[in-house]
ChimeraX commands (.cxc) that place a marker at each C-alpha (Angstrom):
marker #1 position 44.82,6.97,14.27 radius 0.5
marker #1 position 44.88,3.22,14.84 radius 0.5
marker #1 position 48.27,1.84,15.91 radius 0.5
marker #1 position 48.54,-1.83,15.03 radius 0.5
marker #1 position 45.58,-1.43,12.69 radius 0.5
marker #1 position 45.40,-5.10,11.70 radius 0.5
marker #1 position 42.67,-5.64,9.10 radius 0.5
marker #1 position 40.96,-2.29,9.76 radius 0.5
marker #1 position 37.90,-3.10,11.89 radius 0.5
marker #1 position 38.46,-0.13,14.22 radius 0.5
marker #1 position 38.99,2.20,11.28 radius 0.5
marker #1 position 35.75,1.06,9.68 radius 0.5
marker #1 position 33.90,1.63,12.96 radius 0.5
marker #1 position 35.51,5.07,13.31 radius 0.5
marker #1 position 34.34,5.98,9.80 radius 0.5
marker #1 position 30.85,6.46,11.21 radius 0.5
marker #1 position 32.04,9.47,13.21 radius 0.5
marker #1 position 33.04,12.94,11.98 radius 0.5
marker #1 position 36.82,12.47,11.89 radius 0.5
marker #1 position 38.72,14.57,9.37 radius 0.5
marker #1 position 41.09,11.70,8.52 radius 0.5
marker #1 position 41.63,8.07,9.51 radius 0.5
marker #1 position 45.16,6.67,9.64 radius 0.5
marker #1 position 46.10,3.06,10.22 radius 0.5
marker #1 position 49.68,2.30,11.23 radius 0.5
marker #1 position 50.62,-1.32,10.58 radius 0.5
marker #1 position 53.94,-3.13,10.17 radius 0.5
marker #1 position 52.88,-6.61,9.01 radius 0.5
marker #1 position 52.88,-6.71,5.19 radius 0.5
marker #1 position 50.20,-9.41,5.03 radius 0.5
marker #1 position 47.89,-7.36,7.22 radius 0.5
marker #1 position 48.60,-4.18,5.26 radius 0.5
marker #1 position 47.34,-5.77,2.06 radius 0.5
marker #1 position 44.15,-6.94,3.77 radius 0.5
marker #1 position 43.71,-3.62,5.56 radius 0.5
marker #1 position 43.84,-1.64,2.31 radius 0.5
marker #1 position 41.50,-4.09,0.60 radius 0.5
marker #1 position 39.00,-4.01,3.46 radius 0.5
marker #1 position 38.97,-0.20,3.64 radius 0.5
marker #1 position 38.52,0.13,-0.12 radius 0.5
marker #1 position 35.60,-2.34,-0.08 radius 0.5
marker #1 position 34.07,-0.61,2.92 radius 0.5
marker #1 position 34.39,2.84,1.33 radius 0.5
marker #1 position 32.74,1.57,-1.86 radius 0.5
marker #1 position 29.90,0.03,0.14 radius 0.5
marker #1 position 29.15,2.98,2.46 radius 0.5
marker #1 position 29.78,5.66,-0.14 radius 0.5
marker #1 position 31.07,8.45,2.04 radius 0.5
marker #1 position 33.72,8.11,4.69 radius 0.5
marker #1 position 36.58,10.27,5.94 radius 0.5
marker #1 position 39.83,10.33,3.97 radius 0.5
marker #1 position 41.95,7.40,5.06 radius 0.5
marker #1 position 45.53,6.29,4.77 radius 0.5
marker #1 position 47.52,3.21,5.70 radius 0.5
marker #1 position 51.09,3.81,6.84 radius 0.5
marker #1 position 53.36,0.78,6.57 radius 0.5
marker #1 position 55.75,1.39,9.43 radius 0.5
marker #1 position 56.68,0.51,12.98 radius 0.5
marker #1 position 54.63,2.41,15.60 radius 0.5
marker #1 position 57.76,2.64,17.76 radius 0.5
marker #1 position 59.41,4.95,15.22 radius 0.5
marker #1 position 56.38,6.47,13.47 radius 0.5
marker #1 position 56.57,10.26,13.26 radius 0.5
marker #1 position 53.21,11.47,14.53 radius 0.5
marker #1 position 51.74,14.40,12.59 radius 0.5
marker #1 position 51.58,17.91,14.01 radius 0.5
marker #1 position 47.83,18.09,14.55 radius 0.5
marker #1 position 45.41,17.02,17.28 radius 0.5
marker #1 position 45.58,13.23,17.67 radius 0.5
marker #1 position 43.17,10.57,18.86 radius 0.5
marker #1 position 45.23,7.38,19.05 radius 0.5
marker #1 position 43.42,4.04,19.25 radius 0.5
marker #1 position 45.00,0.86,20.60 radius 0.5
marker #1 position 43.19,-2.46,20.83 radius 0.5
marker #1 position 45.97,-4.08,22.84 radius 0.5
marker #1 position 48.20,-4.43,19.75 radius 0.5
marker #1 position 51.53,-4.44,21.59 radius 0.5
marker #1 position 52.92,-5.81,24.81 radius 0.5
marker #1 position 55.97,-5.48,27.00 radius 0.5
marker #1 position 58.94,-3.63,25.58 radius 0.5
marker #1 position 57.20,-2.84,22.28 radius 0.5
marker #1 position 54.36,-1.04,24.09 radius 0.5
marker #1 position 56.90,0.82,26.25 radius 0.5
marker #1 position 58.66,2.04,23.08 radius 0.5
marker #1 position 55.36,3.10,21.48 radius 0.5
marker #1 position 54.49,5.04,24.64 radius 0.5
marker #1 position 57.96,6.66,24.58 radius 0.5
marker #1 position 57.30,7.70,20.97 radius 0.5
marker #1 position 53.97,9.25,21.99 radius 0.5
marker #1 position 55.66,11.03,24.90 radius 0.5
marker #1 position 58.20,12.52,22.49 radius 0.5
marker #1 position 55.31,13.85,20.38 radius 0.5
marker #1 position 53.61,15.31,23.49 radius 0.5
marker #1 position 56.81,16.99,24.63 radius 0.5
marker #1 position 57.55,18.59,21.25 radius 0.5
marker #1 position 54.06,19.76,20.24 radius 0.5
marker #1 position 51.34,22.06,21.48 radius 0.5
marker #1 position 48.66,19.96,19.77 radius 0.5
marker #1 position 46.62,17.65,22.03 radius 0.5
marker #1 position 47.03,13.87,22.17 radius 0.5
marker #1 position 44.29,11.52,23.35 radius 0.5
marker #1 position 44.75,7.75,23.68 radius 0.5
marker #1 position 41.90,5.25,23.77 radius 0.5
marker #1 position 43.37,1.95,24.98 radius 0.5
marker #1 position 40.88,-0.91,24.62 radius 0.5
marker #1 position 41.45,-4.25,26.35 radius 0.5
marker #1 position 44.28,-2.74,28.41 radius 0.5
marker #1 position 46.04,-5.85,29.65 radius 0.5
marker #1 position 49.41,-4.12,29.91 radius 0.5
marker #1 position 50.38,-1.60,32.59 radius 0.5
marker #1 position 48.73,1.80,32.61 radius 0.5
marker #1 position 50.24,4.70,30.74 radius 0.5
marker #1 position 52.69,6.75,32.85 radius 0.5
marker #1 position 50.86,9.45,34.83 radius 0.5
marker #1 position 53.62,11.97,34.27 radius 0.5
marker #1 position 52.50,12.30,30.62 radius 0.5
marker #1 position 49.04,10.75,30.51 radius 0.5
marker #1 position 46.05,11.68,32.63 radius 0.5
marker #1 position 43.42,8.98,32.95 radius 0.5
marker #1 position 40.15,10.66,31.96 radius 0.5
marker #1 position 37.63,7.81,31.86 radius 0.5
marker #1 position 37.43,4.05,31.57 radius 0.5
marker #1 position 35.63,0.84,32.32 radius 0.5
marker #1 position 36.90,-2.40,33.78 radius 0.5
marker #1 position 36.41,-5.56,31.85 radius 0.5
marker #1 position 37.59,-9.08,32.17 radius 0.5
marker #1 position 37.17,-12.65,31.05 radius 0.5
marker #1 position 34.32,-13.30,33.48 radius 0.5
marker #1 position 32.39,-10.06,32.94 radius 0.5
marker #1 position 31.82,-10.62,29.23 radius 0.5
marker #1 position 32.95,-7.02,28.65 radius 0.5
marker #1 position 36.11,-5.57,27.22 radius 0.5
marker #1 position 37.66,-2.85,29.35 radius 0.5
marker #1 position 38.95,0.45,28.05 radius 0.5
marker #1 position 40.83,3.47,29.29 radius 0.5
marker #1 position 40.89,7.01,27.87 radius 0.5
marker #1 position 44.00,9.10,28.47 radius 0.5
marker #1 position 44.80,12.73,27.75 radius 0.5
marker #1 position 48.46,13.45,27.07 radius 0.5
marker #1 position 50.14,16.43,28.72 radius 0.5
marker #1 position 53.64,17.76,29.11 radius 0.5
marker #1 position 55.25,15.81,31.92 radius 0.5
marker #1 position 57.31,18.31,33.91 radius 0.5
marker #1 position 54.60,20.95,34.03 radius 0.5
marker #1 position 51.97,18.44,35.20 radius 0.5
marker #1 position 53.97,16.12,37.41 radius 0.5
marker #1 position 52.26,15.76,40.80 radius 0.5
marker #1 position 55.69,15.65,42.47 radius 0.5
marker #1 position 56.67,18.98,40.88 radius 0.5
marker #1 position 53.26,20.62,41.39 radius 0.5
marker #1 position 53.64,20.26,45.17 radius 0.5
marker #1 position 56.96,22.10,45.37 radius 0.5
marker #1 position 57.27,24.76,48.13 radius 0.5
marker link #1:1,2 radius 0.2
marker link #1:2,3 radius 0.2
marker link #1:3,4 radius 0.2
marker link #1:4,5 radius 0.2
marker link #1:5,6 radius 0.2
marker link #1:6,7 radius 0.2
marker link #1:7,8 radius 0.2
marker link #1:8,9 radius 0.2
marker link #1:9,10 radius 0.2
marker link #1:10,11 radius 0.2
marker link #1:11,12 radius 0.2
marker link #1:12,13 radius 0.2
marker link #1:13,14 radius 0.2
marker link #1:14,15 radius 0.2
marker link #1:15,16 radius 0.2
marker link #1:16,17 radius 0.2
marker link #1:17,18 radius 0.2
marker link #1:18,19 radius 0.2
marker link #1:19,20 radius 0.2
marker link #1:20,21 radius 0.2
marker link #1:21,22 radius 0.2
marker link #1:22,23 radius 0.2
marker link #1:23,24 radius 0.2
marker link #1:24,25 radius 0.2
marker link #1:25,26 radius 0.2
marker link #1:26,27 radius 0.2
marker link #1:27,28 radius 0.2
marker link #1:28,29 radius 0.2
marker link #1:29,30 radius 0.2
marker link #1:30,31 radius 0.2
marker link #1:31,32 radius 0.2
marker link #1:32,33 radius 0.2
marker link #1:33,34 radius 0.2
marker link #1:34,35 radius 0.2
marker link #1:35,36 radius 0.2
marker link #1:36,37 radius 0.2
marker link #1:37,38 radius 0.2
marker link #1:38,39 radius 0.2
marker link #1:39,40 radius 0.2
marker link #1:40,41 radius 0.2
marker link #1:41,42 radius 0.2
marker link #1:42,43 radius 0.2
marker link #1:43,44 radius 0.2
marker link #1:44,45 radius 0.2
marker link #1:45,46 radius 0.2
marker link #1:46,47 radius 0.2
marker link #1:47,48 radius 0.2
marker link #1:48,49 radius 0.2
marker link #1:49,50 radius 0.2
marker link #1:50,51 radius 0.2
marker link #1:51,52 radius 0.2
marker link #1:52,53 radius 0.2
marker link #1:53,54 radius 0.2
marker link #1:54,55 radius 0.2
marker link #1:55,56 radius 0.2
marker link #1:56,57 radius 0.2
marker link #1:57,58 radius 0.2
marker link #1:58,59 radius 0.2
marker link #1:59,60 radius 0.2
marker link #1:60,61 radius 0.2
marker link #1:61,62 radius 0.2
marker link #1:62,63 radius 0.2
marker link #1:63,64 radius 0.2
marker link #1:64,65 radius 0.2
marker link #1:65,66 radius 0.2
marker link #1:66,67 radius 0.2
marker link #1:67,68 radius 0.2
marker link #1:68,69 radius 0.2
marker link #1:69,70 radius 0.2
marker link #1:70,71 radius 0.2
marker link #1:71,72 radius 0.2
marker link #1:72,73 radius 0.2
marker link #1:73,74 radius 0.2
marker link #1:74,75 radius 0.2
marker link #1:75,76 radius 0.2
marker link #1:76,77 radius 0.2
marker link #1:77,78 radius 0.2
marker link #1:78,79 radius 0.2
marker link #1:79,80 radius 0.2
marker link #1:80,81 radius 0.2
marker link #1:81,82 radius 0.2
marker link #1:82,83 radius 0.2
marker link #1:83,84 radius 0.2
marker link #1:84,85 radius 0.2
marker link #1:85,86 radius 0.2
marker link #1:86,87 radius 0.2
marker link #1:87,88 radius 0.2
marker link #1:88,89 radius 0.2
marker link #1:89,90 radius 0.2
marker link #1:90,91 radius 0.2
marker link #1:91,92 radius 0.2
marker link #1:92,93 radius 0.2
marker link #1:93,94 radius 0.2
marker link #1:94,95 radius 0.2
marker link #1:95,96 radius 0.2
marker link #1:96,97 radius 0.2
marker link #1:97,98 radius 0.2
marker link #1:98,99 radius 0.2
marker link #1:99,100 radius 0.2
marker link #1:100,101 radius 0.2
marker link #1:101,102 radius 0.2
marker link #1:102,103 radius 0.2
marker link #1:103,104 radius 0.2
marker link #1:104,105 radius 0.2
marker link #1:105,106 radius 0.2
marker link #1:106,107 radius 0.2
marker link #1:107,108 radius 0.2
marker link #1:108,109 radius 0.2
marker link #1:109,110 radius 0.2
marker link #1:110,111 radius 0.2
marker link #1:111,112 radius 0.2
marker link #1:112,113 radius 0.2
marker link #1:113,114 radius 0.2
marker link #1:114,115 radius 0.2
marker link #1:115,116 radius 0.2
marker link #1:116,117 radius 0.2
marker link #1:117,118 radius 0.2
marker link #1:118,119 radius 0.2
marker link #1:119,120 radius 0.2
marker link #1:120,121 radius 0.2
marker link #1:121,122 radius 0.2
marker link #1:122,123 radius 0.2
marker link #1:123,124 radius 0.2
marker link #1:124,125 radius 0.2
marker link #1:125,126 radius 0.2
marker link #1:126,127 radius 0.2
marker link #1:127,128 radius 0.2
marker link #1:128,129 radius 0.2
marker link #1:129,130 radius 0.2
marker link #1:130,131 radius 0.2
marker link #1:131,132 radius 0.2
marker link #1:132,133 radius 0.2
marker link #1:133,134 radius 0.2
marker link #1:134,135 radius 0.2
marker link #1:135,136 radius 0.2
marker link #1:136,137 radius 0.2
marker link #1:137,138 radius 0.2
marker link #1:138,139 radius 0.2
marker link #1:139,140 radius 0.2
marker link #1:140,141 radius 0.2
marker link #1:141,142 radius 0.2
marker link #1:142,143 radius 0.2
marker link #1:143,144 radius 0.2
marker link #1:144,145 radius 0.2
marker link #1:145,146 radius 0.2
marker link #1:146,147 radius 0.2
marker link #1:147,148 radius 0.2
marker link #1:148,149 radius 0.2
marker link #1:149,150 radius 0.2
marker link #1:150,151 radius 0.2
marker link #1:151,152 radius 0.2
marker link #1:152,153 radius 0.2
view
């Protein structure tokens, strides 16, 4: 699932892997038109790709499906918008037993809150390294995994 899917580049790259379904969440109407066009052209060119869907909505209020999720972010949001998207993901984590993974590429905003997201892997990047950094998080229920609560007497 690509939040802030733009014109679909990440979805087209993901099509080369064995995902059951690709979902792009995008709010900008101009980008949605291009995203759908690009995915249709790509599917016609490559022949076989996973089922895909474009959801025209705000990622802050999107209702995440009840199934295992791999969420992709290429730094599409900043500040308060990112905080609200994270809060939406936390709500999904807290109300579901299905796993949530987040791959945050070019993470220029603050890290995801440790109470709900465990950092699993990553690589630093930067303007002088010529590389784009990324961070992989695994979502978990906050209260049962909070370091402060795990150390109770």
